[in-house]
C-alpha positions, 0 to 999 in steps of 0.5 A, a space after each residue: 867164782 863164776 858158775 859154770 852154765 849148766 847143760 842145756 840138755 840137747 842131744 844134737 850130737 848124739 842124734 847126728 852120730 845115729 844119722 852118722 852110722 846109719 848111712 855107714 850101713 846102709 848098702 845101695 841097692 844092685 838095680 837088675 834088669 832081666 830080660 826073659 827070652 821066653 813067654 811065661 816059665 823063666 819069668 814065673 821062676 824069677 818072679 817067684 825067686 824074687 818074692 821068696 828071697 826077699 832080698 833087700 840089696 837088689 831091685 830086680 825088673 823083669 821083661 818077657 821078650 819071646 824071640 831068637 837070642 839075637 833079639 832078646 839081647 838087642 832088646 836088652 841093650 836098647 832097654 839099658 840105653 834108654 834107662 839112662 843109669 837106672 840099672 846097674 846090670 843087664 840079663 838075658 835069660 837064653 836057652 842054646 835049643 836049636 838056634 842059629 844065632 845064638 853066636 851072634 846073640 853072645 857077642 852082641 852080649 860082650 859088646 853091650 855089657 849084657 850078662 847072659 844066663 844060659 842054658 843048655 840045651 833049656 832052662 829046664 836043666 836049672 829047674 831039674 838041678 833043684 832036685 837031682 845032679 842031674 849030668 846026663 846029656 841031655 838031647 832036647 826039652 822033650 828029654 828033660 820033661 819026663 825026668 821033670 815029671 818025676 819030680 814035680 807034683 803033679 808033673 811039670 807044666 812049663 806054662 804052670 810053673 809053681 814055684 813053691 816046688 822049687 823054692 828049698 832047692 835053689 841053692 842046691 842047683 846053685 851048687 850043682 850048676 857051678 860043677 857043670 861047666 865053668 862059668 861062661 863056658 855053658 855053650 860047650 857043655 851039655 848039660 849046663 846053665 849059667 842060671 846059677 849066678 843071676 840067682 845068686 845075684 837076686 837071692 844072695 850069696 851063700 
């Protein structure tokens, strides 16, 4: 009777199977480009959220471009084109404030497929929603600061924002922001903010 060959002990099929499973489970990272239309506050906040969330499913490049809204969108569109596929999405973080070119900025953003995280009247609405369900009309930045001062240890500073004050409340801010205005209608609603969409993209779904 012929002898049966002994197994050679090689584990190549098992190793290949493991590699296959790892490939199937690997999720492509969402590559975001975020252009902030202000010098400090938005950039500091988004960097803080990125660091705190440590979301392995997303990479975020943050750029400051403190100009009028249409110029911010134009800059984002140029960076997106020059990157030649390095980003999956581009976003601009903008305020309504008293800018006169906002409508143009929104049209350009739609044409260039750039997302807009718009706050009305300003980014401080988004910050305030971390602490309270604020729904009262906010005529300007100056009207929101005294309210933020009540919730921020040491008082609110636009140039010295500490993300640790907001870290525990950003998901609650998402919930509150979604109730203030339909998605994409922040231009018509005061107070409102579309920052919740960008926050979820960076921090991950609830």
